[in-house]
C-alpha positions in Angstrom: -2.5 19.6 24.8 -1.1 18.4 21.5 1.8 18.6 18.7 1.3 17.6 14.9 3.6 18.0 11.8 1.3 19.5 9.4 1.8 19.9 5.4 -0.5 21.5 3.0 0.7 19.3 0.5 2.8 16.4 -1.3 5.1 18.9 -2.2 5.5 21.0 1.1 7.5 20.6 4.1 6.1 19.6 7.7 5.8 22.1 10.1 5.5 21.8 13.6 2.6 22.5 15.2 2.5 22.6 19.0 -0.1 23.4 21.9 -2.9 22.3 20.0 -6.1 21.2 21.3 -7.1 17.5 21.5 -9.9 17.1 19.3 -12.7 16.0 20.9 -14.4 12.5 19.8 -18.1 12.2 18.6 -21.1 10.7 19.8 -20.6 6.7 19.0 -16.7 7.5 18.4 -13.5 7.0 19.8 -10.4 9.1 20.6 -7.0 7.1 19.6 -3.2 8.2 20.6 -1.4 8.1 18.1 2.1 5.6 18.4 3.1 4.9 14.7 1.9 6.0 11.4 2.8 4.8 8.2 4.7 7.7 6.0 2.3 8.1 3.1 0.3 11.1 1.8 -3.4 11.6 2.7 -6.0 12.4 -0.2 -6.1 15.9 0.5 -2.2 16.5 1.0 -2.3 15.0 -2.5 -4.8 17.8 -3.8 -3.4 20.5 -2.1 -0.4 20.0 -4.7 -1.1 22.5 -7.7 1.3 20.2 -10.3 0.8 16.7 -10.7 3.1 15.0 -8.9 6.0 12.8 -11.1 8.8 11.4 -8.6 10.6 8.0 -8.9 8.7 7.0 -5.7 5.3 7.0 -7.3 7.0 5.0 -9.9 8.3 2.2 -7.6 5.2 2.4 -5.4 7.3 3.9 -2.1 5.0 6.8 -2.3 1.0 6.3 -2.1 -1.9 8.2 -0.8 -3.5 6.7 2.1 -3.8 7.3 6.1 -2.3 4.3 8.1 -2.0 4.9 12.3 -1.7 2.7 14.7 -1.8 3.2 18.7 -4.1 2.8 21.9 -7.2 4.3 22.4 -7.5 6.8 25.3 -11.4 7.4 25.7 -14.3 5.7 24.0 -18.1 6.9 24.1 -19.8 5.2 26.9 -22.4 4.7 24.6 -20.8 2.0 22.5 -18.7 0.3 25.3 -21.2 -2.6 25.8 -21.4 -3.6 21.9 -18.1 -2.7 21.1 -15.1 -5.0 20.4 -12.9 -2.6 21.5 -12.3 -0.5 25.2 -9.9 2.1 26.8 -6.3 0.8 26.7 -6.6 -1.2 23.4 -4.0 -1.6 20.8 -5.8 -0.7 17.1 -5.3 0.3 14.5 -7.2 2.1 12.2 -9.6 1.2 9.0 -9.4 4.7 7.2 -13.5 5.5 6.6 -14.5 7.7 3.6 -15.7 10.7 5.8 -12.9 10.7 8.6 -12.6 13.2 11.4 -8.8 12.5 10.6 -6.2 15.2 10.6 -5.9 15.3 6.8 -2.9 17.4 6.2 -0.3 15.8 9.0 1.0 13.3 11.5 -1.1 14.3 15.0 -0.3 13.1 18.5 -4.3 12.3 19.0 -7.0 11.4 16.1 -10.9 10.6 16.7 -12.9 8.2 14.8 -16.6 8.2 14.6 -17.7 4.7 14.3 -15.3 2.4 16.3 -16.4 -0.4 14.1 -13.5 1.1 11.8 -10.8 0.1 14.9 -9.2 -3.7 15.0 -7.9 -4.6 17.5 -4.3 -5.5 17.4 -2.9 -8.6 18.6 0.1 -8.4 21.2 2.1 -10.7 18.7 2.3 -8.1 16.2 3.7 -4.6 17.1 3.0 -1.5 16.1 5.0 -0.3 14.4 3.8 -3.2 11.5 0.5 -3.0 12.0 0.6 0.7 11.5 1.7 -0.5 8.0 -1.6 -2.3 7.0 -4.5 0.2 6.9 -4.0 1.2 3.4 0.0 0.0 2.4 -1.0 -3.6 3.5 -4.7 -3.8 2.7 -4.6 -2.4 -1.2 -2.0 -4.7 -1.9 -4.0 -7.8 0.4 -7.2 -6.4 -1.6 -5.3 -6.9 -5.2 -3.9 -10.1 -4.5 -7.3 -11.6 -3.5 -9.1 -9.6 -7.0 -6.4 -12.0 -8.5 -6.6 -15.3 -6.9 -9.5 -16.3 -8.7 -8.0 -15.3 -12.5 -5.3 -17.1 -11.2 -7.0 -20.6 -9.9 -8.9 -20.4 -13.4 -6.0 -20.3 -15.4 -3.8 -22.8 -13.2 -7.3 -25.5 -14.2 -6.3 -24.8 -17.7 -2.7 -24.4 -18.2 0.3 -25.6 -16.3 1.6 -22.5 -15.4 0.3 -19.1 -14.6 2.4 -15.9 -15.2 2.1 -13.2 -12.7 3.9 -9.4 -13.1 4.1 -7.1 -10.0 5.1 -3.5 -11.4 7.3 -1.8 -8.8 8.8 -2.9 -6.3 8.9 -0.4 -4.1 6.5 -0.6 -0.6 3.1 -1.2 -2.1 5.4 -3.9 -4.5 7.3 -5.4 -1.5 3.9 -6.1 0.1 2.2 -7.8 -3.2 5.0 -9.9 -3.5 4.6 -10.6 0.1 0.9 -11.6 0.0 1.0 -13.4 -3.3 3.7 -16.0 -2.7 0.9 -16.7 0.7 -2.1 -16.4 -1.3 -1.7 -17.5 -4.8 1.7 -19.0 -4.3 5.0 -19.0 -6.2 5.3 -22.5 -7.3 5.9 -24.6 -10.8 2.0 -24.0 -11.2 2.5 -20.2 -10.4 5.4 -17.9 -11.4 5.1 -14.3 -9.8 8.0 -11.6 -11.7 8.5 -8.1 -10.8 9.5 -5.3 -12.6 11.2 -1.9 -11.1 13.0 0.6 -13.4 15.6 0.2 -9.9 18.1 -2.2 -9.5 18.5 -1.7 -6.2 14.5 -2.2 -5.6 14.8 -5.6 -7.4 17.3 -6.8 -5.3 15.1 -5.7 -2.5 12.5 -7.9 -4.1 14.6 -10.9 -4.7 15.2 -10.5 -0.7 11.7 -10.7 -0.3 11.6 -14.3 -2.3 11.1 -13.0 -5.7 13.7 -14.2 -7.8 12.2 -13.4 -11.2 13.2 -9.6 -12.1 12.5 -7.8 -14.7 15.1 -4.6 -14.8 12.4 -1.9 -17.2 15.3 0.7 -17.2 14.2 4.5 -18.4 16.9 4.9 -20.8 16.4 1.6 -23.0 13.7 1.2 -26.2 10.5 0.1 -25.3 9.9 -2.4 -27.6 13.4 -3.8 -26.4 11.7 -3.9 -22.8 8.4 -5.7 -24.0 10.4 -8.4 -25.8 12.5 -8.8 -22.4 9.5 -8.3 -20.5 7.7 -11.7 -22.6 11.2 -13.6 -23.2 11.5 -13.6 -18.9 7.7 -14.4 -18.7 8.0 -17.4 -20.9 5.7 -16.1 -23.6 3.6 -13.1 -21.5 2.1 -12.3 -18.4 -1.5 -13.9 -17.6 -1.7 -11.3 -14.2 -0.4 -8.0 -13.8 -0.6 -6.3 -10.7 0.3 -2.5 -11.1 -0.2 0.0 -8.6 2.3 2.3 -10.5 -0.7 2.8 -13.0 1.6 5.4 -15.1 0.8 6.0 -18.8 3.7 4.3 -19.7 3.2 1.4 -17.2 -0.1 0.4 -18.1 0.1 0.4 -22.4 3.4 -1.6 -21.8 1.3 -4.1 -19.5 -1.1 -4.2 -22.3 1.5 -5.7 -24.5 2.8 -7.9 -23.0 -0.7 -9.4 -21.3 -1.5 -12.6 -22.4 -4.9 -13.2 -24.3 -7.4 -13.0 -22.0 -5.0 -11.7 -19.1 -5.8 -9.7 -16.5 -4.6 -6.2 -15.5 -5.2 -4.8 -12.4 -4.3 -1.2 -11.7 -4.2 0.8 -8.1 -4.2 3.9 -10.0 -2.0 5.7 -7.2 -0.7 8.1 -10.5 -3.6 10.2 -11.1 -3.3 10.1 -14.8 -5.8 9.5 -17.6 -4.7 7.1 -20.0 -6.0 6.3 -23.7 -6.6 3.0 -24.4 -7.6 1.2 -27.8 -10.9 -0.9 -26.8 -10.6 -2.6 -30.3 -7.3 -4.3 -29.2 -8.4 -5.0 -25.6 -11.7 -7.1 -27.1 -10.2 -8.9 -29.3 -7.9 -10.2 -26.9 -10.7 -10.5 -24.2 -8.4 -8.7 -21.8 -9.3 -7.6 -18.8 -8.8 -4.6 -16.7 -10.1 -4.0 -13.0 -9.8 -1.2 -10.3 -8.3 -2.1 -7.0 -8.3 0.3 -4.1 -8.2 -0.1 -0.2 -10.0 -3.2 1.1 -12.2 -3.5 3.7 -12.0 -3.5 7.6 -13.0 -7.1 7.5 -10.1 -7.4 5.0 -8.2 -5.7 7.4 -9.0 -8.3 9.8 -7.9 -11.0 7.7 -4.5 -9.8 6.9 -4.0 -8.9 10.6 -4.5 -12.6 11.1 -1.9 -13.6 8.9 0.8 -11.1 10.1 0.2 -12.6 13.7 0.1 -16.2 12.7 3.3 -15.9 10.8 2.0 -16.7 7.4 2.9 -13.9 5.5 5.5 -11.4 7.0 5.5 -7.7 6.4 8.6 -5.9 4.1 11.6 -4.6 5.1 10.6 -1.5 6.3 12.6 1.6 9.1 11.6 3.2 11.6 12.1 7.6 11.9 10.7 9.9 14.6 7.7 11.7 13.3 9.7 14.9 13.2 12.1 13.7 10.5 8.7 13.9 8.1 9.8 16.2 5.5 13.0 14.6 4.7 11.9 11.3 4.8 9.1 11.8 2.2 11.8 13.6 0.7 13.4 10.6 0.8 11.0 8.3 -0.4 10.1 10.6 -3.1 13.7 10.1 -4.7 14.0 6.6 -3.6 16.2 6.6 -1.4 14.8 4.7 1.6 14.5 1.1 0.1 10.5 -0.6 1.5 8.5 1.1 3.7 9.0 3.9 5.8 7.4 4.0 9.1 7.3 7.2 11.8 7.7 6.6 15.5 4.8 9.3 16.9 4.4 8.6 20.7 7.1 5.9 22.2 5.0 3.0 24.0 5.4 2.3 27.4 8.0 -0.3 26.8 10.2 1.7 24.6 
C-alpha cells in the first residue's frame, strides 16, 4: 500500500490519502519510489481550476505547471533490463513524458513510467533534492537559455554588447540566471538583467550573481517602467526571456525590445495577447515559444550540476504533508527561490 497527497486543482487544498494500492508498471516500464518532488502543479491541476489563476507567484515564476520527481527504482520490467541504462536500486530523475502514467493530481509515494528511456540516472554527488528541481523548472530554463544562445552569439559578432533581460526572479527566473551566466556569459560583452515586481526577489537575484536589476513596481506608470528599463539596459534589450508571459510583461517587453530583438516566452500565464504584427515586422523582432526540453537536455543539465559548472538556485525543503501551505505560500511569494517536498526520506536521512 502507499499514500498520496491529492488535489484536483491548483487552488484546492491537498488531502492525505492512505492505503492506496501500489501501481503496477506497464510492460517495458518501471516503478519508482519517490523521495523528493519539486513544488509545482501538474497540467491536470491547472485545467481542473474553474477560473484563471492570477497570483504574485505566477507573476514572478514561483509557481508554474510541471511534474518534478526524483527517487529510486524499486522494480523494472525484465524485458528491458538488458538494453537499459538503469536498473533496480538506481537513483533517478523522471523526464515528464507527454502520455505518462504519473499521478496527475498530487504527490504519491510511488509512480510508474511506461518507457525507461525517460529515467535519467542521478550521479552520487547530486542530491535527490536538487535532482527533483531539474525535470521542469531547471530544464525549461536550460532550454530557454539554449534557444537564446545563438541569437546572443550573433549579436556579439556585430556589436560590443548584448543586453539580456530575464523577466521574473522566482524559481524559473533564478534557474535562468544561473544557467545564462555559464552558457552565454555575464561579462563586458553580455549583460544580464532581471526584472521583477518584488524587491525581495530582486535581492535574491543579486545574491545569485545578477547585480543589474529593475524594479517593475505595479503602482508605477507604464511609460516610466519602460523608460527605466531602457535606461538601465543602456538603450534597450536585445534578448528577453519571459516565463511570466502575461499581457503586461509581453507588451512591456516588446516596447523595450530593440530592432531585431528576440522575445522568448514560456507561456505560463495561459492568456491570449494581442500583438501588432505591423510593429513586429517593421522592427524585425521575433517571438519564440519555449517549453520543457528533451531527455537529452535533461542529461546535459544533470552533467552541468554534477560538474559544479552550474549551481542550483536557492531552495527550501518541506515535508510533503505541508503541500497545501507551501503551494499557497508560493502563490503569495512568501517563499523565496524553489520549494522541494520530501516524500519519503532516503536511507541516510
